[in-house]
N, C-alpha and C positions, 0 to 999 in steps of 0.2 A: 466818333467816326462810324462805328459798327452801326450802331445806334441809329443814326441820322440815314445810313445808307440802307439801313432795313424798312425803316421808314419810304424812303422813296422808292424803294422796289415794293412794297403795299400798296403807296401810292396808286404808282404806274399801273400796275395789275390789274388796281380797282377800275380805273381809267378804259383800258383795254378792254374788259370783260362787266361793264357795268348795264345792268337791266335800266329799262328806260324809267326815268325820274315819276315822280307822283303827280298828276295833275298836269295839265295842258297851260304853258304861258301865255300872257296875253299875245295877242298877234301884233305886235309895236313891228314898224319896218321905217325904212328910210330910203324912198325910191333913187335909182341909181340913174342920174341922169347921163352917162358919158358912156362913150367904150371903153371896155376894159382891156388893161393890159398884163394882168395877168391872175393865175386863180391857183390856191394853195390848199390840199386837204390835207388835215391833220387826222387825232385819233377819233374825235367826235366833232369835232368843229371844223369848219371850213372860212377862209378870207379870200377877198379878192382885191385890187386895186383898178380903179379906174381914172382916166384920163381927168384930171391933170396930175394924179398920184393921189385921189381921196381914196381911203381903205374902209373895207365893208368889211364885217364877220356874220357869220350864223351859227349855229348849232348849240352844242353843250355849253354851259356857261357859268360850270359850280366856282369857280377859282378865278374868273374873272378873265378869261381867255379871249373873249368876244369883244372886250375894249371898249363895252358901253359904258361902262362907269356901274354896273350892275351885273348880279349874279344869276340872273334868271336866261333860262335857256332860249334861244330866239330860233324860231322858223323861217323868217325870213330877215333878208339882210338889215341890219342896220349897222350906223356909221362910227369907226371909232373914233370917239371921243378927242377932243382937242384939234389945232389947225396945222398940225404935222402933214406934209406932201412928202409922201413913199414913193421911192425907187424901185423896193421891192418888197418883199415880206413874205415870209415861211412861217408855216403851222407846225406845234408839235404833238406830244403826249397831251399836256393839260396848259401848253403855252404859246404865246406868239409874239414873234418880234419881225420888226421892220427896218430897212436902212432908210434914212429921212435927208432931205434934200442938204448936199454939202459930206454925204456919207457917216451920219453920226447912226451908231445902232440904238432902238430903243425896242422895249422887251415888255410882255405883258402876261399876266395868267398867275398858274402855279409857280412856287419859288422855293418848294420845299427843298431843293437840292443846292438853290443857286443858280437855276437853270436861265434865271432873267438879266442876270452878271451884274447888277448893281450893287453887289457887296454886301448885300443883306440876305435872309432867307424871309422875309417877308412878301405874301401875294401882293398883287397889283391890278386893281380893277381898270386903270387906263394905263395909258404907254410911260414908262420909268426909261431914265437913260441908262446904258449901259456904263459902268464905270471905266474909269482912263480915257475917255474923251476921243478914243481910236475911231477913225475914217475908214469904214469898213467899201468896200464893192460888191461883197453877195452875203450872205446869211443862210444856214440851214436849220433848222431848229429838229431836233432827234426826240426819243420819247421822253427825256427829263433831261436833258442837256442842250446846247447849241454849238455850233462853230462859225466859223466866219473866215475870208480873205479879207485883208487890206488892197488898198492899189498897188501895193509894189510886191502882191502876191506872196506875203507871210500869211499862214494860216494860227488862229486865234481859238480855243475851245473853253466851255465854263460849263459848273454843272457836277451832275451826276457820273463818276468817275472809278466803278466799282469793275468794272473789266479793264480800265486803262483807255476809254473811248474818246479821253481828251486828249490823249496823244502826248501829254508831257513828261513821261517816263516815269508817272506816280499813279498811284489808284487813290490819289485822295479828290475829295470833290472841291469844285472851284466857285467862288461866288463873286468872280471877275475874271477876267479874260486872259488865260493863260497861253502861252504860246506852245507849237506843236513841236516838238523837240527835232531835230534834224538838220535845220534851216534851208529846207528844203523848196524852192519854188512852187509853189501850187494855186492853180488857177479858179478851181471848183473843186467843193468840198459836200460832202453828201454824211448826213448823220441817220445813223440808226437808231436802235433801242440799246445796245449794247458794244455797238463797231461805228468806225468810222473810215470811208474812205476818202481819196480826192485825187483828180486829175491834176498830174503835173504841169510845168512848164514844156518837159519834153514828154508830152502827151502817153506817159507811164502812169500807172494807177499803182495808189499806194495807200493801205488801209493799217488797221489798228483797234485795240480789243478786243472782243472776245472773239474767239475761233473755234470753238466749241462744235462746230455745224460745217465748219470750214468755207466762214464767210469773209475769210479774208484773200480769203484767194491765192496762198502764196504755196497750199501744200506741206506747209510744217503743221498743223494740228493746234500750235501752243498759241495762248493767247500773248498779246504784246502790247506794251505800253506807248511803244514808239514806231510811228512807219516802217512797214516795210512792202517790196515791192509786189507787186501779182505777178506771178508766175506766167509764161506764155511768150512775154518780149513782145505783145501785139501793140499797135497805137491806138488812141482812145482819144475819144472828142468828150464823153460825159459819162457819168456815174451816179448812180443812185442805190439806195440801202434800206433795205425793208428791215422785218423783225429778224430775220436769222439769213438772210440772202441778200445779195448784192447784183446788180446787172449794171453793164455800160454797153455804150455803142464804139464801134471803131470809128477810125474818119472815114471806111468807107459806106458808112450806117447798119454796117452787121449787129448783130444783138449777140452778147455772150453772158452769163449768168452763174453762177455759182454760189454753192452754201446749202443750206437746206431744201428739201425737194417733195419734201411728203405730201405735200398740195400741187404740185407742177407749177410752181413760182418758178423755178429755172428755164422751163418752156422745153423743155431736153427728157425725153421717153426712157433715154437707156441706162438712167443713174436714177439711186434713191436719196443721192446726195454729191455733192462734188465740191473739191478743195482745192481745184485750180479752174477755170475758164470754160463753158463749155459751150459752144455757140447754138442758140437758139434754134430750132428745128423746123424751119423756114426760108424759103428764098426772099423772103419780102424784105426789104431794105428800111428803115428808118431814120425819123430826123428828130426824133425826141423822145424818151421813154420816162416811166417812173413807177418804183415798186411802191404797191401800199404792205400791209403787216405780212400778210402771206399771198398777197397775188403781186403782178407785173401789168404795167401796160403801155404800149408804145402806141408811136403815131407815124404810119407809111407816108412815104414819098408821096403817095397821091392825096395824103390827109384822111385818109380812112382809120380808125384807131381800132387797135389790136390788143386783146387783152389773154391772160393766160394766168393759172394756180387755181386759188381759192374762189369758189363762187356762190357759196352758201349763202351770202344775203343779197346777190344781184350784183355783187360788185365788178363783175365781169362784163355785164351790160347786153347777156344773150341769155335767151334759154336752151342755146345747142350747149348743154354740159354733159360730162360722163360723172363716173363716181371714183372719189379715191378712198382707199380701205385705208383708215387706221386702226389705233388699237382699240378706240373706243364704237366709230362710227363711220358710216360710209357718208362721206362729204360732198355734193355735187361742185365739181371741179371742171376745169382742162387742162390736161398737161400739154398742149399744143396749142401756138394763139390762135384765136377765134375774132373775127369780126364782130366789134361793136354794133348792132343795132339802130337801124333809126337811118342810116345812109348820109349824116351831117359830116363837116369836114372841119378837122380839126388842125392848131396848131400847136398844142402842147395838151398834156393830161396830166395828174395828179392823182398820188394816190392816198388815202385813208387807211383806216387800221379795217375794215368792212365796207368803204364807200370810196369812190371814183370821182372826178369832177374832169370837166376837158372846156380848153377855149377853143371853141371856133375861129374859122378862119376870115369872120365877119364879126369878131371881137363879142362873140357872148359865151357864156358861160351855164353849163350844162353838167348835170351830176346825176348817178345813179348808186345804187346799193343800200345799204342800210340806213335807216330814217329816223331812229329810234328819240335822238332829240334836235331835230329837223337840221342835220347836217346838209342834207339836200339844198334846203334855201328855196323849199316849194311852198312852203307855208301849211305842210303838215306833216306829220309822223309817218307816213306811208312808205313803207320801204318800195322801190320801182327797181325793176331787172332791167329796163330800158332808160336810155338818159331820158331828164327831164329837163325843162329849161327854168333856171333859176330865176325866183320871181323878182319882180319890182324893176328890172332893166327894162326902165321906160323910154331912156335914150335911145336906143337903137331899133330899127325894126325887127 
């Protein structure tokens, strides 16, 4: 198991900090002929679902995470192979998973640590069913693992488990779904890289896995292989997990974050890091939020998007940045929420490692940030500091 975990860590780090691949891929694409219902940004690739459940992906594809049967990077959207109709979809470090009609989970891409959940360690370039045949309401793909919640609010996770991020009481990798320990009713789950958080049916957030940066929010400092309640007693409606930080929305729309704050990803100038929730320094109330690798973005009640944290590759969607000092360099960042340029009205945002995408209120996908593998979907490898419309959305004006 130690060798397998070591390989998983090396593979994930390679994905997170990979340089651009040599040569440009052919500009293959499949027109998106209907409004989009969601968009999900992974580490270096992005996927979306259109009416009536057709899945499209673009960007990095070394391990088949785009799902079109190839291993060629795609700078334009291509349709995921097969005839599955998806109700939701999620992107991770090098893999993608979706909930198909009836609740069946399917995954594709990198499978070194069992993150596809099909009982093997074989990569898949097209969707493969998750083992055990459970019906899921939602899924969330982390760096090298996946978690999901069934219709009866039971959580399961599978894949890499070095820090206990699967929550099953062990640190053993799983190549098929394993129940999260404790028997709590959980309604939504957020998978990071080494930690996981979930919203309980009681609106309490529970977290498990690595806690070296305070990302579990319980003030205890120790890793845990079982869910532990976040401190503070607030009631939450949503949670999202980044590399080493976590953010959540209260039922009133206030944003709170905890964990690493070296690059401003907590939106709080008073702390270098926090092991319990701290409110993001803004009076703006939000309806949705998403953590990227070391940045966070959210949708205000007005529909405007705001981002904070690491802006080194344009992932904050604005040029209005400061500098964050680290031991190695000065990195462009914003320690407070800044409005994304362009005046677009969003219903949702999603954060990748160094890029961000959003779904507008008229059901169009826009992306911004790093684009070395075509993860912005505009047909280029040009990094964008402000939102650019994903190409080939021909079915929507």
